[in-house]
Phi, psi and omega in degrees: 000352182303324184295340174262002181078016183255007187308328181258008180235345180238131184232143173252125183238139178250118183202154175294132181294342180277348181210090181274142186276050186226152175282164181303134179054028180275347178250140177284325191202135167251128177239138181217134174251096181060015179289325183299328183285354177255009180260172175237170177056058185303317182299318179295319181293320183292317179294318178294317179297323177293323177303318189264342191233153181265341181210151181222130172233129182216140169271130178232149178242113186249153172265154168296156188297331184259014185288129178301338180294339181292343177296343184259358182261151185282318185228103182302331181302334182267352187239359177238127186305310184303318181288326177297310180298319177300317179299317180292320177294323177294333176278359177102007180274146167263119196245136168236152181245127184230153170054056179282128174232132179263141178214145178286139180231127176252150175304140176294132176295154174291142178294133178285335182271306183273340181071023178238166169251105185299318178265119183281337184239140005275157177278320175239155178307145186198175169248129181248153176256126174260120183228145169262123177254126179243122181236132180229000000 
């Protein structure tokens, strides 16, 4: 972050979301770009982020509640907008949803060289919602 002049104000920390190494209300802001959907234990993560921060902004990519791709996710609370918002609110956040964009998503083709699909979702073609979640 030095090239932007943020070197003494922005830090990147690696820690488990269920037990963050910060004091209560010690962070001004938590920002995540689709990171929450790669976590487990959403309730614990939402509660812990509320404990340490005054604000949370995250970009999320959600399925519709009846999407067959949800059969392949571990925790629906992280992949359905309504459930995600409810989880944040249960943890004490006041939540707004902004800039909702719907986009068609196709399964990632299998790699010709490695023989794998690096992105596992979606399994079947679908429409996904891209949303900015703001919690205070």
